N, C-alpha and C positions, 0 to 999 in steps of 0.2 A: 505281677509280671513287670519287669523293668523295661525301660526304653533305652535302646542302644544309642550310643553317642560315638560317632567315628573319631571325634576329636578328644576322646576321653584320655588317650595317652598323652596328648599334648598338655592336658590340664593337670596331670598327676605331678606333684612335686615330691622330690625325694625326701623321705622322712627317716630320721634316726641314722643308723650306720649302714643302711642298704646301699649296695654298690650300683652305679648306673649301668644301663644296658651296654653290652659289649658289641662293637661293630665288627663284622666279619670282613676282612680284607682279602680280596682275590687278586692274585698276581696276573700280570699280562700274559704269561705263558698259559695259565689255566683258562683265560678268556678265549684265546685262539683255539684251544682244544675243544671248548664247548661249541664255538661257532662252526668248527669243521664237522663235528658230529651232527649238528642241526642241518647242515647243507646236505650231508649224505642221506639223511632220512627223507628229505623232500624229493631228492632225485629218485629214491626207491619208490616213493608214492606215485610219481609221474610214470615210471616204467610199468608199474602195476596197472595204472589206469589205461595205458596204451595197450597192454596185453589183453585186457578184457574188452571184447567187442560185443555190442548189443545183438541179441538174437532176434531175427525178423520172423514174426509169426504170421502165418497166412491162414485166414479162416473165411467163413462165408460172407462176412461184412465187406471184405475187399471186392468180391464179385458183385455185391449189391451196389457198391459205389460205382463200379465200372458200368453197370447197367443204367444207373441214374445219369452218368455222364453221357452214355450213348443216347439217352432220351433227350437230353438237353440239346443235342446236335440237331434235333428236328426243328428248333426255332430258327435255324439258319442264321446264327449270330457269328460274324467273322471273328475268328480266334487268332489270326495272324497279324503281325505288325501293330499290335495294340500298345499305345503309349500309356504312361501313368495317368494322364488326363482322361484318356478314354476309359480306363478302369474305374476312375472315381466318378464318372458320369453315370446317372441312373439309367437303367434300360428303358426304352420306349417300345413296347410291344405293338403300338398302333402302326408303326412303320413296317412291320413284318407282313408277309403274305399269308399268315396263318389264319384260317377261318374257324371260329368256334361255333358250332351249330348244336343247339339244344332243342331237340324235337319233343313236343308234348302232344298228346292226343286228348280229345275231349273225354274219352272214356276214363282216363286217369283221374279226372276230377268228378266223374259221375254227374255231368252237367245236364240239367233239365230246363229247357228254354221256357216251357209253359209254366213251370213252377216259379221260374225267375220273374216272368212277367206278372204272374199273380201276386208275387211278393211286392213288386213295385206298385201295383195298383192298390194293394192293401195299405201301404204306407204313404200313398199319395195324399197330400193335405187336401181336405175338402173345405171349400169356402174361402175364396179370395175376397179382399175388401171390394165392395161395390157389386158383388155377385148376388143375384136373386135365386133363392132356393126354396123349394116346397118342403114342408116338414109337418110333423105331428107332435102335439103337446103330450109329454110323457110324465111330467111332474110339475107341481105348483107349490111355490113357497111364498112367504109373506113379502119378500122383496123382489120377486120375479118368478120366471118359469123356465123350464127346460124343454127344448124342442129337438126331436130326433130328425137330423138332417142327412142321415146316411153315412156319417163318418164314424171313426173309432170312438169319438166322444160326442155327446149331444151339444147343441148350441144353447147358450144362455142368453135370455132376454130380460134385462132389468125392467122393473115395473114402469119406469118413466118412458120406456121405449115400446110399450105395448099398444100405444095409440095416441091420438091427439087429445090434448086437454087432460083433465083429471078423470080417472076411471074409478067410480065409486064402488060398483059391484064387480070387483076384480075376479073373484073365484067363480062367480056366476057367468061372466062373459067368456072366460077361458076354462073349458072343461077338459079332462083327460081324453085324449083321442081326437081333439079338434085339429083338423087339417087347415093349414094356413101358409101363406107365402111370406117370407121374411127377407130382409136385406142384410148382408154381412157388413158390419161396420167396424169390426176389429178381427184381425186374423188370429189363428189359433195360438194358444199359449203353450207352455211346456207340457201340459197334460193333454194337448190336442183339442182343446175346447175353444170355439169361436164365439164372439159376441154378435148377436143378431138383433134386428129391430123391425118391428111392424110400422112404427111411426115414420122412420126414414124412408121406407118403401112408399108409404102414402104420400109423403111430401114430394118424392121423386116423380110419382105418377101425376101429381098435381101440377108440377112445373112442366111436364111434357104436355099436359092438357092445355094449359094457358098459352104455351108457346105455339101450339097448333092453332088455337083460337085467334091469337094475335096475327098469325100469318095469313089466316083466311079473312081477317077484318071483321070478326064477329063482335057483336055487342052483347053485354051482359048486364044484369040487374044486381046491384050490391046493396047490402044494408050497412049504413054508416053507423059505426059503433064507437067512434071517438074523434077527437080533434086535437090539434096542437097549433103552434104559432104559424106553421107553414101551410096547413091544410087539414084534410079529413083522412081518417083511417077506416078501413073496412076489412072484411074477411072474404077471401076468394079460394074456395076449396081447401081450406086449412092454411092458406098463405096470407100474409099480412100485406094488404094493398094500400097505396097512398095516392090521394088525389090532391095535387097542389091547388092553392086558391086561384092561381092564374088560369087553371083549366076548368074552372066552374063558370057556368053561364052568369051567375050572380054570386060574386065572392065577397060581398060586403058583410052580410050577416050569415057567414058560413057555419057558425056554431049551431044554428037552428036546424041544420040538416041531420043532426045526430038522431038516430032512431028512424030515419026515413030511408026509402029506396031511391036509388039514382041509376039511370041508364048510362053506362060509361063504355068507352073503348080502351083498348090497350095502347098505352103510349110508349112504355119501355118494359121489356121482359128480359131479365138477366139472372138465370139460375145460379151462376157462379158467385155473384155478389149478393144474391137473394134480394134483388131490387125489382119491385113490381109497381110501376107507376101507371095510373089510369087517368082518363080525361073525359069530362062531360062534353066539352066543346068538340072534341074529335068525334064523339058519338053522334053529335048533330051533323057533322060533316059527312061521316060515313053513311048515315041514313040518307043523305042526299045523293051520295055517290052510288048507292045501290040502285037508285032509280035511273042511272045513266047507263048507256050502252056504247060499246066501241063502234065508231063510224057515225055516231049521232052528230047532227049539226046543231051547234049551240050559238047563242048570241049573248055577248057580254061587253062590259065596259073595260077599257084599258086602265088598270089601276096604277101601274108603275112601269117604267122603262128601265131595265137593267142592262149591263154590258153583255149579258148572255141571252136576253130575250125579254118577253113581256109577261106581266101578270094580269090575268083577265078575271073580272068579277063575274061569277056565275050565279049570283043570288044566294049568298050565305056561304059559298065555297069559291075558291080561287083556282084557276088553272094556269099552267105555265106553257106559253108559246115560245119554245126555244128557237134561237136564231137558225139552227140547222133544219128546222121544220117550217121556216117562214116562207121561203121561196126557193125555186130551183135556179134562179139567176144569182148574179153577184151584186152585192150592195156595199156601199161605202159606210153608211150609218143606219142604225135601226130606226132613227127618227124620220128618215125619209120615206118610211113605209107607214108606220102608225105613230100616233102621239097620245099622251095621257088624256083621258076623258073621252076618247073616240070610241064609238060603238062599232064592233066588228063581228064577223061570223067566222067560225072555225069548226073543224072536225075534231071529235074526241078520239085521240089515237092511243091513249094509255089510261088505265084506271088501276091505281095501286091502293087497295083498301088498307093494307097494313100500315103504309106510310101516310095515307090520306092525301094522295097526290093525283092530280089529273093532268095528263099531257095533251096538248092541242096541236093542230096541224092546219096550215093554210096553203102549203105548197101543193097538196093533192087537189086543190081546187083550180089550179092553173091548167090551161090547155096547152101552153107553151112556156118554156123556161123564161122567168123574169116577167111574165104577164102581170103579176101583182104590182110590180113597180111601174110598168108602163101604163096600165089601165086598171087601177085598183077598184074604181067604181063599178066597172062592168063585171069583175070577178065577184064582188059582193052581191050584185043584183042577181046573178045567175047561180049563186052558191047552192040553192036548194036543188036545182036540176043537176048540177055537177056533183053534188053529194051522193045522188042515187047511183052514179056511175062507179063510185068508189066503194059502195056497200059490199060488193062481191069480194073485194080485197080483205075487208075486216072480217067477213064471215069465214073466209079461209083461215085467217089468223086465229080466230076463236076456235076453229075445229082442230088446229094443230096443237093446241095447249094440252 
């Protein structure tokens, strides 16, 4: 199959005796005749097109269009005096006064409120972090056990969270069906399982116990199990306690206390930082404070004069005579009332076992405001009789606690 070439004729060279192509010459008269005939034929076509008129067919689609136009009139869109800019602008139906109301009833959805609430309760997660839950052991493995806590999945307790210290007889201590309280330490995973701990619950209860004991000023006996550069270590209900060397009655040879029992008081209890500091010296002070009573008249030596009051030695313990409790009169300087080394008498107005603090008062011994400044010697001589008059005030204060 050959390829056509439009320029083939141009490339053909005459060969032999062949005559060249003849050019047809048309006269001017013939050209005018052809143009006239072409013009007449175009006019006939135009007349024919004008004579043929399109037929208008009317069917049901026309009525449907009219109905749709009638419906659009309900939107109350102005159709008169519209410019080209108005036509190009998108319609905003929010400006119209047409209200679209779609009413649905509960019956259409077959709604059951009780079933809905039941479904919510069934899918509600059980066991938020820090929550205490009662459960029952349902399975035991080598690395932990599973506790039924009432959720869609049991709680998992790793072996190290099953108690304090090392548990040698693990399977003997935890049997199937054993009821126990646990603390949630990690919320549920994708399978709905939470991580629980018996150890964390024991430690929380221990912190609550020592905090209450410290607030009440209780004394405890501890077994010293170690020492370091700063002091001694001990165990308090599963918590690690520390006794600084400065809080020992004799801190020179403190290593010798290992394996011995000491009576100590709580110096600092902080569950958040897990700081438990104890003191043997404070225990001695608290022992003396427990023998004191509110309203009791004591005698002691002025140890120091401070801008806010006096420190009084009570024989192994010190009390604070604050300037607000010194006298009912006005004073210019504390030293115009008492001086260091002076023996005075005062009433016990406060006993704080937790802080190991004793508050004193001499203003209650005055019969008139400022009497202690005017005649201090008379107030001190009659202190015993005057203290009896104030006993009723302290008895009422003790009853109001």
